[in-house]
LOZA-124881 format. One line per field, with one value per residue (C-alpha): residue number from 1; residue in three letters; y, x, z. Coordinates in nm, 2 decimals, decimal comma. Example, Ala and Ser with C-alpha at 12.3 -4.5 7.8 and 13.67 -1.06 7.14 Angstrom:
! residues 2
i	1_2
aa	ALA_SER
y	-0,45_-0,11
x	1,23_1,37
z	0,78_0,71
END
This chain:
! residues 112
i	1_2_3_4_5_6_7_8_9_10_11_12_13_14_15_16_17_18_19_20_21_22_23_24_25_26_27_28_29_30_31_32_33_34_35_36_37_38_39_40_41_42_43_44_45_46_47_48_49_50_51_52_53_54_55_56_57_58_59_60_61_62_63_64_65_66_67_68_69_70_71_72_73_74_75_76_77_78_79_80_81_82_83_84_85_86_87_88_89_90_91_92_93_94_95_96_97_98_99_100_101_102_103_104_105_106_107_108_109_110_111_112
aa	UNK_UNK_UNK_UNK_UNK_UNK_UNK_UNK_UNK_UNK_UNK_UNK_UNK_UNK_UNK_UNK_UNK_UNK_UNK_UNK_UNK_UNK_UNK_UNK_UNK_UNK_UNK_UNK_UNK_UNK_UNK_UNK_UNK_UNK_UNK_UNK_UNK_UNK_UNK_UNK_UNK_UNK_UNK_UNK_UNK_UNK_UNK_UNK_UNK_UNK_UNK_UNK_UNK_UNK_UNK_UNK_UNK_UNK_UNK_UNK_UNK_UNK_UNK_UNK_UNK_UNK_UNK_UNK_UNK_UNK_UNK_UNK_UNK_UNK_UNK_UNK_UNK_UNK_UNK_UNK_UNK_UNK_UNK_UNK_UNK_UNK_UNK_UNK_UNK_UNK_UNK_UNK_UNK_UNK_UNK_UNK_UNK_UNK_UNK_UNK_UNK_UNK_UNK_UNK_UNK_UNK_UNK_UNK_UNK_UNK_UNK_UNK
y	2,94_2,83_2,82_3,17_3,30_3,14_3,29_3,64_3,61_3,49_3,76_4,04_3,92_3,69_3,38_3,13_3,19_2,95_2,70_2,86_3,20_3,04_2,87_3,20_3,39_3,14_3,17_3,54_3,52_3,28_3,54_3,34_3,52_3,47_3,50_3,43_3,37_3,33_3,46_3,79_3,77_3,46_3,64_3,66_4,00_3,87_3,67_3,98_4,17_3,92_3,98_4,34_4,23_4,05_4,34_4,70_4,79_4,56_4,71_4,53_4,65_4,50_4,55_4,49_4,49_4,53_4,88_4,74_4,45_4,69_4,92_4,61_4,48_4,83_4,85_4,51_4,61_4,94_4,78_4,52_4,79_4,98_4,67_4,62_4,98_4,95_4,64_4,81_5,12_4,90_4,75_5,10_5,23_5,24_5,52_5,71_5,70_5,52_5,61_5,30_5,31_5,03_5,02_4,79_4,81_4,63_4,49_4,66_4,80_5,09_5,17_5,49
x	-2,67_-2,35_-2,16_-2,29_-2,16_-1,82_-1,80_-1,89_-1,64_-1,36_-1,43_-1,43_-1,15_-0,94_-0,96_-1,21_-1,41_-1,39_-1,67_-1,77_-1,81_-2,04_-2,24_-2,30_-2,37_-2,64_-2,79_-2,81_-2,96_-3,22_-3,32_-3,18_-3,04_-2,67_-2,41_-2,05_-1,78_-1,44_-1,10_-0,96_-0,86_-1,06_-1,28_-1,60_-1,70_-1,70_-2,03_-2,21_-2,06_-2,12_-2,50_-2,42_-2,25_-2,57_-2,81_-2,70_-3,03_-2,94_-2,80_-2,59_-2,51_-2,19_-2,11_-1,75_-1,59_-1,24_-1,20_-1,29_-1,05_-0,77_-0,83_-0,82_-0,50_-0,34_-0,44_-0,29_0,04_0,05_-0,01_0,26_0,51_0,43_0,49_0,83_0,93_0,83_1,06_1,35_1,31_1,32_1,65_1,80_1,69_2,04_2,27_2,16_1,83_1,83_1,61_1,44_1,30_1,10_1,06_0,77_0,83_1,17_1,12_1,43_1,51_1,75_1,88_2,08
z	-6,35_-6,19_-6,52_-6,61_-6,28_-6,34_-6,68_-6,56_-6,28_-6,51_-6,77_-6,51_-6,27_-6,49_-6,27_-6,16_-5,84_-5,55_-5,51_-5,18_-5,36_-5,61_-5,33_-5,16_-5,48_-5,58_-5,23_-5,27_-5,62_-5,49_-5,22_-4,93_-4,63_-4,62_-4,35_-4,46_-4,20_-4,36_-4,28_-4,40_-4,76_-4,84_-5,09_-4,89_-5,04_-5,40_-5,38_-5,28_-5,57_-5,85_-5,86_-5,93_-6,25_-6,36_-6,30_-6,27_-6,09_-5,79_-5,47_-5,21_-4,86_-4,72_-4,35_-4,28_-3,93_-4,07_-3,92_-3,58_-3,62_-3,73_-3,43_-3,20_-3,35_-3,32_-2,96_-2,89_-3,06_-2,88_-2,54_-2,62_-2,71_-2,39_-2,19_-2,37_-2,31_-1,94_-1,91_-2,08_-1,86_-1,55_-1,67_-1,71_-1,38_-1,24_-1,36_-1,67_-1,84_-2,17_-2,47_-2,62_-2,97_-3,12_-3,49_-3,58_-3,95_-3,94_-3,59_-3,45_-3,11_-3,06_-2,72_-2,67
END
């Protein structure tokens, strides 16, 4: 079975799967409950998709917390930026008010 899975994966995606992907795929095909905890971008979704290539009548439900993680990371960045802006404003309390702009894309700060 493992060599068939490798072949299907290679034909469809043009590269060999990771061994851990094959382990999880086999567990799913054997009807075992599976929980996969791996970092972002490590290919954990693929083992749940490979069975779909074997049988077009199969259905897979994938629950991803990526949106929650993205929202959390955005919140952290926004809070950090607000803290930085607060610090810059406190520095410029004296005479005239300064406008501080943070550009997260190129990590630049503009003070005018």
